[in-house]
N, C-alpha and C positions, 0 to 999 in steps of 0.2 A: 917809248916803245915805236918798234917798225913793224911794217906788215908782216914780218916773219913770226909775229905773236901769235898769229892766227896758222893753226896748222891743219890740214885735211888729211883725213887717213882713211884707209879702205882694205877690205879683206879680213881676214881671220884675226882673231885676238893677238895672235903672236906678229902678225904683218903690221896690224895697227900700231902696236909697241914698238917695232922696229923701225917705222916710219917715223914715229914720236922722238925716239932716242937718236935717230940719224939728223933730223931738223933741229934739235935742241940740245946737242950735245954740251955746250959751254953753259948753257943756261941751268941746264940739271945739274951739271958737276958744281956750279956756285950753291945750288939749293942743298946738295949733301953738304959741302963744306959749312954752310951757314948753320945748318941743323947741329952738326958736329961740335962747331965751335960754340954754340949755346948749351949743349950739354957739358962741355969742359968747365965752361963758366959757371954752371949750376953745380959743379961737383956731383954730376950723376954717377951712378955706378953702371958703368957702360956693359959689363958682362951680363950683370943680372937684368939688365933693359933688353939686351938682345935675346936671352931665354925668353922673355915675355914676349918679344916679336916673333920667335920662333913657333910659339904655342899659337898665335893667331894666324900665321902663315899655315900651319897644319889643318885649322880649322878652314880656311879658304881653299886649301887644296882639295879638301873631302867635298866641299859644298859648292864652291866657286872656283873652279880649276882654271876657267877662262881667264879670271884675274890674274892667276899665278902665271900663266903663258904670256899674258900681254906685259907683265913685268919682265919677263924674261927676255921678251922681244925688246924693251926699253934699254935694257943692259946690253944686248948685243950690239942694237943700232947705234947706241952711243959710246961703246967700248968701255964703260963702267962698270965697276965691280957689282955683281949681282947682288951681294948681301947688302950693299949700299941702297940699292933700288928698293929691297925689301924694306929696310931701315926708313926710308923716307915715307913708304907707302902704308905702312901701319904706324898711324899716328898717336900711339899712346901718350906722346909728349905733350899733345893738346890738352890731357888729363893734369897734366902737371902744374903747378902754381906759378911756375917760370914762364910757361907758354900758351896758355889757352887765348884763342882767338876771342875777339869781341865784337860783335857785328850788328848791324841794323838792317831790317827789311820793310818794305813797303808794298802792300798791294792796291791799287787804285783800277776800278772798272765802272763800266755802265754809267748810270746815273752819276757817279762821282767824277766822271771825266769829260772834259770838254766835247771831245768827239766820240763819247760812248764806247771807246777801246778799252782793252785791258792791259793793264802794264805793271810788272813785278820787278823791283829794283832791291839790288843789295850793296851795302858797303862792306867788303871784307876786311876786317882789322884783325891785325896778328902782331904778335910779340917776337915774332921772326919773320923778317922781311922777305919771304920767299917769293920769288919771282913768278908771275902769274901769266897763264899763257891760255888761249881759246882753242880747245879741240873740236872738230867739225868731222864727227864720226858718219862714215857711210858703210851700212850693212847689206849684205847680198839680197835679203828679203825686202829691200827698199826703205827700211828703216834709218832715218836720219837724227843724229843727236848733235846737238852743241852743248858745251860745259865748259865752264871756266876753272880751271884747277892750277895748283902750282906746278910748274915744269917738272914733268918726270913722275908726278903722281896721278893714278887713276883712280885712287879711292876718296870719297867724300869731297867730291866737287863743290864749290860755293853756290853755282846756280847752274840750271841747265833748261832746255827747252828740245822737245821732239817734234817731228813733221806730223803728228796725230794732234797736234796743237795743245800739248801738256806742258806747262811750266812748274818747276819746283825750286825752292830754295830754303836754306834752314839758317838759324842763329844759334849759337851753342847755349848751353846753360851751365853756370858754376855756382857751386855753394859748398861750404862746409857741412851743412845740415844733412847732404845725401852721402851714402856710403855706396863705395865703389868696390864690388868684390873681383877681385884680381883673378881669381881662378875661372871668372867666367871667358876670360880670354880665349878659353880652349873651345869654347861652343858657343861665343857671340860676336857679331859685330861689335866693333867700339861704341859706334852711333850708327843711327840710321844712315845708310849709305845711299843717297838720292839716286846714283847712277842705276841702280837694279830697278827701281819705279819707272825711270825714264826709258828703260830699256824693255820692260813688261807691260807697263800699264798704257793706256788710252785716255784715261778720264780719272777725275777727281775721285769718283766712287771707287774706281779701281786701286788708286794711290791707298785710300782709307784700309782697305782690306790688306793691303800689301803692309802697311805700317802695322797694323794691329798683329800680324803674324811674323813680324821681323825680330828675332832675338837681338838683345842690345845689353851693351854693358852700362850705358850713360843715357840720360834724356838729353832731348833738345827740342827746339821750336822748329816747325815746319810750315811754311805756305804753299798750297798747290793750287792751280787755277787751270781750268780750261775754258773754252767759249760760253757755257753754260752755267759753271759753277765755279765757287771757289772756297777754300776752306784752311783754317789754322788749326795744326795740331801740336798740343804740348804733350811730349813723350817724357815718361820716367824709364826706369829699367823695367817696370812690371806693367805699366799702364798707361792709357793716353785719354785725352781729353780733348775734344774739339768743338769747333763752332764753324757752321756755314757762314757765308756772307749774309747778314741780316738786312740787306737792302740799302745800308749806307753805302756800299759799294767801296768801302776803306777797311784794310786790316793792317796793322804793323807789329812788329816785336823787335825787342833787342834781347838781353842777356837773362832776363828773368821771366818767371811764369806769371800769368794774369789771372787765369781762372780760380775761381775760388777752391776748388779742392786741391790746388797745387800751390797757393800762396804761402802755405807753412814751411815750405822746402825753401824759399828765397833767401838769400843772403841779407843781412841787415843793411840799410841803406847806408849807414855810417862806415860799412866795412866795404861796400862795393858801390859807391854813389853814381858811377858813370852809367851803367845799365838804366837806373832809375832816370836819371837826368836827360839821356839821349832819348828815352821814351816820352818824357813828358815835352820834350822841345819837339819831337817829330808832330806829336797830337797838336801843339800849339801852331807849327807852320801849316799843317793840313787843315785847321779849322779856319784860316785865313783865305784859303781858295775858294770856299763856299760852292763846292761842287763844280769847279771848273778847272780840274786839274789837268795840266798838259804835260806831256814827255819832258820838256825842259822843266817843269816846274819840280819835277822829281830829283833830277839831277842838282837843282838847286837847292833842295832840302838836304840831301846827301853831301851837300858841300858847305853846310853851315858851320860856323865856327863859334858860335856864342857857347859860353862856358869853357873855352878852350885854356889850358893845353891839356888837361886831363879828361875832360868830360863833355867835348864837343861830338858833333855828330861826324865831321870830317876830321881826321886826326892825322897829325903831322909827329915825325920823330921829334923829340925834346930832351931835356937832361932829365925831367921829372919821370917820363914814363916812355918805354920802349914801344909801346902798341900803336900803331899807325895803320892807315887805310892804304892796302896794297893793291885793291881793285874796287871799281864802282861797275856793276853788270846791271843791264835793264832788258827785260824780255818785253817787245810789242808782239802780243800773243796774234793778235789778227792778221799781222803782217808776217808771221813766221820770222821775226828777226831777233837777235841777241845783239846789242850793244855794250861795248867793254871799254873802259878806260885804262886798266892795267896800271893804275897810279891813283893818287888823290884826284876826285872829280873835279875840284877847284883848278887842278893844273893843267888836264888835258881833255881834249874833245874825244866823245867815244868813237872807237872803231866799230865799223857794222858787219855783221855777220849774217847772211841772207840764207833762210832755211829753204829746203824742198819742200813743199807743201804736199802731202797727202791728196789722192784723188777721190 
């Protein structure tokens, strides 16, 4: 990737979208093509899916019109069909057995780190190899947010930080034991969209309240951190369980639940070994560092290839599984920086995106 993978945008939602579309036209077109090709390969009913998308668009138009405006800006700036921009921004394809992303995330802070700093890192692993970009958003009220997302998508970023010193990331949850009510698409987000707490919240405490009242179709895992607190939240459709940093300074998750009240929803280990093997391997590698975790240690952990090709933390395309790491992103909270590889972490040095700190 080159420096064009970092795009700074300013102004209204439409203006920010237009700037993204103009800067990333070819990359966005590639992502649209990739998703459509996967739909064809999976023999999905394109017409029914578009009806599903439109129902969620109606929900967003009513409750979050700024997101629809930004999507319109992306379409106009890129010259691509507006329907295609909607298609890639309403990611119900993440719910399908062919496409769900499989990710790993780690928080290390205070006494667990060599310098006492706070670091939040995520591998975004996807079965669709969408091109990722960093969007640095500047708002008229002084708010600045940096997010890592698929080019052309403004919904459901992989990770983000705002200039109030708040960072968030997520990992998905996938199990046949949970039921998705498709009619919810008219009144709920598909998942918790961390763009909104990054826009509206300044602290972990505010994030917890935000998530509690966010209507959602599916569950996922969330880690949120500020300079004074950190929390992991396991969400389901109708509930949430959470734990603040217990003093160890380390929190991590893959794609299953850990809290006792949720483990009955987990897939069987034989059915989905990857999430459990990645979780166990992260724990092993963290325990070896003995509270001396450094920035580079976290990138090394997320570059680990033990249990490859199917169950390693750093995942590459192969003939047995199409899921692979499309970005690795690390927030250095006290520095106000977001570092991103936009590829497997073992292949690239991360790019740096420096935040404007609040006064």
